[in-house]
C-alpha positions in Angstrom: 61.9 -1.3 79.7 60.2 1.4 81.5 62.2 4.5 81.6 61.6 7.5 79.1 63.9 9.9 78.4 63.7 12.9 75.8 66.4 15.3 74.7 66.6 17.8 72.0 70.0 17.1 70.7 71.4 13.7 72.2 75.1 14.9 70.6 75.2 18.2 72.0 78.8 19.2 71.8 78.1 21.3 75.3 77.5 17.9 77.1 81.0 17.0 79.0 80.4 13.3 77.9 81.2 12.1 74.2 78.7 10.8 71.7 80.1 7.2 72.6 80.0 7.9 75.9 76.3 8.9 76.1 75.3 6.3 73.8 76.8 3.6 76.6 74.6 5.2 79.3 71.7 4.6 77.5 72.6 0.9 77.1 74.0 1.1 73.2 76.7 -1.9 73.3 78.0 -3.6 70.0 76.2 -5.9 68.2 73.2 -5.9 70.6 69.2 -5.6 69.4 68.2 -1.9 69.5 64.2 -1.7 69.1 63.7 1.5 66.5 60.9 3.5 65.6 61.4 6.8 63.4 59.1 9.9 61.9 60.7 12.6 60.1 59.9 15.7 61.7 59.3 14.2 65.2 62.2 12.1 66.4 63.7 8.5 66.7 62.6 6.3 69.7 65.5 3.6 70.7 64.8 0.7 72.9 67.7 -0.8 74.4 68.2 -3.3 77.4 68.2 -0.4 79.9 65.1 1.5 78.5 63.1 3.3 76.3 64.5 6.6 75.3 63.3 9.1 72.5 64.7 12.2 71.2 63.6 15.0 68.7 65.2 16.0 65.6 66.2 13.8 62.5 66.9 10.2 62.8 69.3 9.6 60.0 72.6 11.0 61.2 72.1 9.4 64.5 71.2 5.9 63.1 74.1 6.3 60.6 76.4 7.1 63.7 75.2 4.0 65.9 75.5 1.7 62.9 78.8 2.6 62.3 80.4 2.3 65.5 78.1 -0.4 67.3 76.8 -2.5 64.3 73.7 -3.2 66.3 70.8 -5.3 65.0 68.0 -2.8 64.6 64.7 -4.4 65.3 61.6 -2.5 64.0 58.2 -3.3 63.0 58.0 -3.0 59.3 59.0 -1.5 56.3 58.1 1.8 56.8 61.2 2.5 58.8 63.7 1.1 56.1 62.0 3.2 53.5 62.7 6.3 55.6 66.5 5.2 56.3 66.8 4.2 52.6 65.2 7.6 51.3 67.9 9.4 53.5 70.7 7.2 51.9 71.2 5.1 55.6 72.8 1.6 54.6 72.1 -0.1 58.0 74.3 -3.4 58.0 72.4 -5.9 60.2 68.4 -5.4 60.8 65.1 -7.7 62.2 62.0 -6.9 60.1 59.0 -8.4 62.6 56.6 -8.7 59.7 59.0 -9.9 57.2 60.1 -12.6 59.9 56.1 -13.3 60.8 55.9 -14.2 56.7 58.6 -16.7 57.3 57.0 -18.1 60.4 53.6 -17.8 59.4 53.4 -18.3 55.6 51.1 -16.0 53.4 51.7 -12.3 52.7 48.9 -10.2 53.7 49.2 -9.4 57.4 49.8 -6.4 59.8 51.3 -5.1 62.9 48.2 -5.6 65.0 47.2 -9.2 63.7 51.4 -10.0 64.1 51.1 -9.1 67.8 48.1 -11.0 68.3 49.0 -14.0 66.9 52.3 -13.8 69.0 50.4 -13.4 72.2 47.7 -16.1 71.0 45.0 -13.8 71.0 41.8 -14.4 68.7 42.4 -12.5 65.2 38.5 -11.7 65.1 38.6 -10.0 68.7 41.6 -7.3 67.0 40.1 -3.7 68.0 39.2 -1.5 64.8 40.2 1.9 64.4 37.0 4.2 64.1 36.3 7.8 63.6 36.1 8.3 67.8 39.6 6.7 67.8 40.8 9.8 65.7 39.7 11.8 68.3 40.8 10.2 71.3 37.7 9.4 72.9 36.7 5.8 71.8 38.7 3.7 74.4 36.7 4.9 77.6 33.4 4.8 75.6 34.5 0.6 74.9 35.4 0.3 78.3 38.7 0.4 77.8 40.2 2.4 81.0 43.8 1.5 80.3 46.6 4.3 79.8 46.1 6.0 76.3 50.1 6.3 75.8 50.6 2.5 76.6 50.3 1.0 73.1 49.0 -2.4 74.8 45.5 -2.3 75.9 44.6 -4.0 79.2 43.0 -7.0 77.1 46.0 -7.7 75.6 45.8 -6.0 72.1 47.2 -3.3 70.4 45.7 -0.2 70.7 44.3 0.8 66.8 45.2 4.4 67.1 48.9 3.7 67.7 49.2 0.9 65.4 47.3 3.3 62.7 50.4 6.2 63.4 49.6 7.4 67.0 53.3 6.0 67.8 54.9 8.8 66.0 53.3 11.5 67.4 56.0 11.9 70.0 59.5 10.7 70.6 58.3 9.1 73.6 55.9 7.1 71.9 58.3 6.2 69.3 60.6 5.0 72.0 57.6 2.9 73.6 56.9 1.8 69.6 60.1 0.4 69.4 60.0 -1.5 72.4 57.0 -3.2 71.3 59.3 -4.4 68.5 61.8 -5.8 70.6 59.0 -7.6 72.5 57.8 -9.1 69.3 60.8 -10.1 68.2 61.7 -11.8 71.2 58.7 -13.8 70.9 59.5 -14.7 67.6 62.6 -15.9 68.3 61.3 -18.2 70.5 59.1 -19.4 67.9 62.2 -20.0 65.7 63.9 -22.3 68.5 60.7 -24.6 68.2 61.5 -25.0 64.6 62.9 -28.3 63.4 66.5 -26.4 62.6 66.4 -23.3 64.5 69.9 -22.2 63.5 68.9 -22.5 59.9 65.4 -20.8 60.5 67.4 -17.6 62.3 69.7 -17.2 59.5 66.8 -17.3 57.4 65.3 -14.7 59.7 68.1 -12.6 59.4 68.7 -12.7 55.8 65.1 -12.4 54.9 65.0 -8.9 57.0 68.0 -7.7 55.2 66.6 -8.5 51.9 63.8 -6.7 52.7 65.6 -3.4 53.5 67.6 -3.7 50.6 64.2 -3.6 48.8 63.7 -0.2 50.3 67.0 0.7 49.1 66.0 -0.7 45.4 62.6 1.1 45.7 64.8 4.5 46.7 67.6 4.6 44.3 66.0 3.1 41.0 67.1 1.5 38.0 69.2 3.9 35.5 67.1 4.5 32.7 68.3 6.5 29.2 65.0 8.5 29.1 65.7 9.5 25.7 66.7 5.9 24.4 63.1 5.0 26.1 61.0 7.3 24.1 62.4 6.3 21.2 62.0 2.6 21.6 58.4 3.3 22.5 57.4 5.4 19.8 59.4 2.7 17.2 56.8 0.2 18.7 53.8 2.1 18.8 54.4 5.4 17.1 54.5 9.1 18.5 53.3 10.2 21.5 49.3 10.9 21.1 48.5 14.5 21.5 44.7 13.3 23.0 42.6 10.6 23.3 41.2 10.3 19.9 44.9 10.8 18.3 45.5 7.3 20.6 42.4 5.5 19.4 43.7 6.2 15.6 47.3 4.9 16.2 45.4 1.8 17.8 43.5 1.4 14.7 46.6 1.6 12.8 48.1 -1.0 14.4 45.4 -3.0 14.1 45.0 -2.4 10.5 48.5 -3.7 9.6 47.5 -7.1 10.8 44.2 -7.4 9.5 45.2 -6.2 6.2 46.5 -9.8 5.4 43.1 -11.6 6.3 40.7 -12.1 3.6 37.1 -10.7 3.9 35.1 -12.1 6.8 33.4 -11.1 10.1 34.9 -8.2 12.2 37.9 -9.2 14.5 38.6 -8.0 17.6 42.6 -8.9 17.9 42.2 -8.8 21.5 39.7 -11.4 21.5 41.6 -15.3 21.6 38.5 -16.9 20.4 38.3 -13.8 17.2 42.0 -14.6 16.4 41.6 -18.0 16.6 38.5 -17.8 13.7 41.0 -15.3 12.0 43.5 -17.6 11.5 41.4 -20.4 10.4 40.4 -18.3 7.5 44.2 -18.5 6.4 44.5 -22.0 7.3 46.0 -21.8 10.3 44.4 -23.8 13.2 45.7 -23.4 16.5 44.0 -24.8 20.0 44.9 -21.3 22.0 46.8 -18.3 20.8 50.1 -18.7 23.4 53.1 -16.7 21.8 55.2 -19.9 21.7 52.3 -21.7 19.8 51.8 -19.1 17.1 55.8 -18.9 16.5 55.4 -22.6 15.5 53.4 -21.4 12.6 55.4 -18.4 11.7 56.2 -19.4 8.5 52.9 -20.4 7.3 51.4 -17.1 6.2 52.4 -13.5 6.6 49.4 -12.6 8.8 51.2 -14.8 11.5 54.4 -13.0 11.6 52.6 -9.7 11.7 50.1 -10.6 14.8 53.5 -11.6 16.8 54.9 -8.6 16.0 51.6 -6.5 16.9 51.8 -8.3 20.2 54.5 -6.7 21.3 53.8 -3.3 20.2 49.9 -3.8 22.1 52.1 -4.8 25.2 54.0 -1.8 25.2 51.3 0.5 24.1 48.9 -0.7 26.9 51.7 -1.3 29.7 54.9 0.0 29.1 53.9 3.3 26.9 53.9 6.9 27.3 51.9 6.8 30.5 54.2 4.1 32.3 56.9 6.6 31.3 55.4 9.6 32.5 54.2 7.4 36.0 57.0 5.9 36.8 60.6 6.9 34.9 61.4 10.0 36.8 64.0 12.6 35.2 67.2 13.0 36.6 70.4 14.9 35.7 71.9 11.9 34.3 68.9 10.8 32.3 66.1 8.8 34.4 65.4 6.4 37.4 62.6 3.6 37.2 61.1 3.2 40.7 58.4 0.5 41.9 57.7 -1.0 44.8 59.6 -3.9 46.0 59.1 -6.7 48.3 61.6 -9.3 49.7 58.8 -12.2 49.2 55.5 -12.9 47.5 52.7 -15.0 49.4 54.0 -18.2 48.0 57.5 -19.5 48.0 59.1 -16.2 49.1 60.4 -14.9 45.9 61.1 -11.4 45.2 58.4 -9.1 43.8 58.5 -5.8 42.1 55.8 -3.6 40.6 56.2 -0.7 37.5 57.0 -3.9 35.3 60.2 -3.8 36.9 60.0 -7.7 37.0 58.7 -8.3 33.4 60.2 -5.3 31.2 59.8 -6.4 27.6 63.6 -7.6 26.0 62.9 -4.5 23.0 63.2 -1.7 26.3 66.0 -3.4 27.8 68.4 -1.2 25.4 67.2 1.7 27.5 68.4 0.4 30.8 71.5 2.2 30.5 74.5 3.1 33.0 75.2 6.4 34.2 78.0 8.7 32.6 81.2 7.1 34.1 79.4 3.9 35.5 79.0 0.5 34.0 76.6 -2.5 34.8 77.7 -5.9 36.3 75.2 -8.5 35.5 75.1 -11.5 37.0 72.9 -14.7 36.5 72.6 -18.1 38.5 73.3 -21.1 36.4 70.5 -23.8 36.8 70.0 -22.9 39.8 66.9 -24.9 40.7 68.2 -28.3 40.1 71.4 -27.3 41.9 69.3 -26.3 44.8 67.3 -29.7 44.7 70.9 -31.4 44.9 71.5 -29.4 47.9 68.2 -29.7 49.7 67.9 -33.5 49.1 71.4 -34.2 49.4 71.4 -36.9 46.8 75.0 -37.6 46.1 74.7 -38.7 42.4 73.0 -35.0 42.0 75.6 -33.5 43.6 78.4 -34.7 41.8 76.2 -33.7 38.3 76.5 -30.0 39.9 80.2 -30.0 39.5 80.1 -29.6 35.5 79.6 -26.1 34.2 76.5 -27.7 32.6 74.9 -30.1 35.1 72.2 -31.5 32.5 75.2 -33.0 30.5 76.0 -35.4 33.0 72.7 -36.0 33.9 71.8 -36.8 30.2 74.7 -39.3 29.9 73.6 -41.3 33.2 69.9 -41.5 31.6 71.0 -42.4 28.2 69.0 -39.5 26.5 69.8 -36.4 24.6 70.5 -33.3 26.6 67.3 -31.6 26.1 65.2 -34.4 27.0 67.3 -34.5 30.0 66.6 -31.1 31.0 62.7 -31.5 30.6 62.8 -34.5 32.4 64.6 -32.4 35.7 62.5 -29.3 35.3 59.2 -31.8 34.8 60.1 -33.5 38.3 60.3 -30.1 40.0 56.9 -28.8 38.2 55.2 -32.2 38.6 54.7 -31.8 34.6 56.5 -34.6 32.6 54.7 -36.0 29.2 55.8 -37.5 26.0 59.8 -38.7 25.7 60.5 -37.0 29.0 58.1 -39.3 30.7 60.2 -41.9 29.8 63.1 -40.2 31.2 61.6 -39.4 34.4 61.2 -43.0 35.1 65.2 -43.4 34.4 65.7 -40.2 36.8 64.1 -42.0 39.6 66.3 -45.2 39.7 69.5 -42.7 38.7 68.5 -40.0 41.4 66.4 -41.7 43.9 67.1 -39.5 46.8 65.9 -36.4 45.2 63.2 -37.7 43.5 62.0 -39.0 46.4 62.3 -35.8 48.3 59.8 -34.2 45.7 57.6 -37.0 46.1 57.5 -36.6 49.7 56.7 -33.1 49.2 54.3 -33.6 46.9 52.4 -36.3 49.1 52.0 -33.5 51.9 50.8 -31.4 49.7 48.6 -33.6 48.3 46.9 -34.1 51.6 46.9 -30.6 52.2 49.4 -30.5 54.6 51.6 -27.0 55.2 55.3 -27.7 53.7 58.5 -25.9 54.9 61.7 -24.6 52.9 64.8 -25.6 54.2 65.2 -22.1 55.7 61.8 -22.6 57.7 59.4 -20.7 55.3 55.9 -22.1 56.1 54.1 -22.9 52.9 50.3 -23.4 53.4 48.2 -25.4 51.0 44.7 -24.6 50.3 41.1 -25.9 50.4 38.3 -25.8 47.7 36.3 -25.0 50.5 36.7 -23.8 54.2 35.4 -27.2 55.3 37.3 -29.5 53.0 34.0 -30.3 50.6 34.4 -30.2 47.1 31.2 -29.5 45.1 30.6 -28.8 41.1 28.3 -26.0 39.9 25.2 -27.8 40.9 26.3 -28.5 44.4 26.8 -32.1 43.8 29.9 -33.9 45.5 32.5 -34.3 42.8 35.5 -37.2 43.9 37.4 -35.7 40.6 37.4 -32.4 41.7 38.9 -33.3 44.7 41.3 -35.3 43.0 42.3 -32.3 40.8 42.5 -30.1 43.6 45.0 -32.6 45.4 46.9 -33.0 42.3 47.3 -29.3 41.9 48.6 -29.0 45.7 51.0 -31.6 45.2 52.4 -30.1 42.0 52.6 -26.8 43.8 54.2 -28.2 47.2 56.9 -29.8 45.0 57.9 -27.0 43.1 57.8 -24.5 45.8 59.9 -26.0 48.1 62.5 -26.0 45.4 61.8 -22.3 44.4 61.3 -21.2 47.9 65.2 -22.6 48.7 66.4 -21.2 45.5 64.8 -17.9 46.3 66.6 -18.0 50.0 69.7 -18.8 48.3 69.3 -15.9 46.0 68.7 -13.3 48.4 71.9 -14.3 50.8 73.8 -14.3 47.4 72.5 -10.5 47.0 72.8 -9.4 50.7 76.4 -11.0 50.7 77.1 -8.9 47.8 75.8 -5.9 49.1 77.3 -6.1 52.5 80.7 -6.3 50.5 80.4 -3.9 48.3 80.3 -0.5 49.9 84.2 0.4 49.2 83.4 -0.2 45.7 80.4 2.1 45.8 78.4 -0.6 43.7 74.8 -0.9 44.3 72.0 -3.5 43.3 69.6 -1.8 41.1 67.6 -4.8 40.1 66.8 -8.5 41.3 65.0 -10.4 38.6 64.4 -14.1 39.4 67.9 -15.5 39.5 69.4 -12.3 38.0 71.7 -9.2 39.5 72.0 -6.3 37.8 74.8 -3.8 39.5 75.9 -0.2 39.3 79.0 0.8 39.7 81.8 3.5 38.8 83.6 2.1 35.8 87.2 2.1 37.7 85.4 -0.5 39.6 83.5 -2.7 37.6 86.0 -5.9 37.5 86.4 -5.8 41.2 82.9 -5.7 41.3 82.6 -8.5 38.9 85.0 -10.3 41.0 83.3 -9.8 43.9 80.3 -11.4 42.7 81.9 -14.3 42.6 83.3 -14.3 45.8 79.8 -13.2 47.4 78.3 -16.6 45.5 80.9 -18.7 46.9 80.5 -17.3 50.3 76.7 -17.6 50.0 77.1 -21.5 49.0 79.3 -22.0 52.1 76.6 -20.2 54.4 73.2 -21.6 53.0 73.8 -25.1 51.3 72.7 -27.9 53.5 75.4 -29.8 52.0 79.5 -28.4 51.5 79.6 -30.3 47.8 77.3 -28.6 45.7 78.4 -26.1 42.9 76.8 -23.2 42.4 77.7 -21.2 39.1 76.9 -17.8 37.9 77.4 -16.1 34.5 78.8 -12.6 35.4 79.5 -9.7 32.3 80.3 -6.2 32.4 78.1 -4.0 30.1 77.0 -0.7 29.7 73.5 -1.1 28.8 71.3 -4.4 29.8 70.8 -5.5 26.5 74.2 -6.1 25.7 73.9 -9.0 28.1 74.3 -12.5 26.1 
């Protein structure tokens, strides 16, 4: 890819050839890879099998036209391209996000374009050139002994030029085209890494789905979660009082909230309700002795004294006041003609097992505020929640025939309980404990029966745990590398006095074991969830249905009311298709609770 071409209007009607003829001439063919780099106000860079092609003008319409006609797999470096397209309502069908695929293959989350390039080319990461003031002036290259072409994104030593990675690629359409070509180069090298995996076909599929999920995250960030702003203000006011006029007013309201708890406590030392130690001391005054102040622990003592009830109510109000109050509303909920939109940053994978993450409280919105998550006029929500997803995923990845049989039941814990001859609640805790590596009491006895009744699944979990205890990385069924950690870079374990501690080493090993066994299941569940979500997204365009929230195992879909029932059926159809495409074994049954609602709080 060496030729450059620049044009001010690639679809100029004065061109004797039509748009499709022009695109064919530069090497655009159906379902082929096309490197893409865009910059609003500058233009678009395309990398096709025939070369690099840069054009000025706004890129959205050209990308939309190419995608609709040729359905290529767009190849780009990172999320910035997806963000620009999503902001312009361009919904591509297939893509390859180089940084997202790197996180799948390399493990972890923190990375950058220069680091990915160096890793793929086996260049030392400590040699990656850094951007400095002289780079901004364009004169550091010769000063550092680099006599290469400043218009080439790759230096003679093989590293990417820092000025290109820092944004210099967007200075012209020709540079955009060359940057697109480097992305294609990186993607080709990533595919070689994929081919070296134990199950390359499944890892390639995961690379495709993870990239599509990252594009969906760009859409989630651009479109936002529909909010009834008036209702949200009322809910916040009910919890914490009216909007404070100034800092002094805010402090007064805070003191009033505290007083509603403290007035039920006998006189004594001053209590800071935000200090767990103070709260424990306060509770001892009313003969409520607790080892910690977790909410579930306090719930057990709700009827012991009025102060416990007030403390639990205070905690909900305090959380709203400090995290979801008026400041949060002003910063994250934009006013729209239909009410509002809650927007935050989304990522298709965290740094551990690959679960989706979101900022601005999108993944932690208190139940008290969900009433304000309301569909726009003329629209409804379709809410879908995967049922018992982790044990069903365990059945799929372990291929345990007895556990696969249990998934055929709507409530798989019921046949497991019957097989173990225990109560359903005990069976549930035992199964979850086996996946999380934490089972005690009655469920510990059930765990030993689990090992007898479901030996294949339990052996799968134990094998993962043993790898983790040894400090070895593990790999999900989709090929995501999940790295373990060491107490220190040399693998040594010391206490505060610098004395080696065998107990400490054992604790670290046990923690790694628990993490590994759960990460394989959570990671696989995250992969399946994303396949389900992107399958629905790919099929939902005729219904004008849009995913507006991905919460762990739950989808919230915004759809015109006339298409709501069809969208609900499509959720089930997408689940069946996702199971067929993703599940390593064909007989595992996946279920989802699906309902059509107008407000998120209506979900049961």
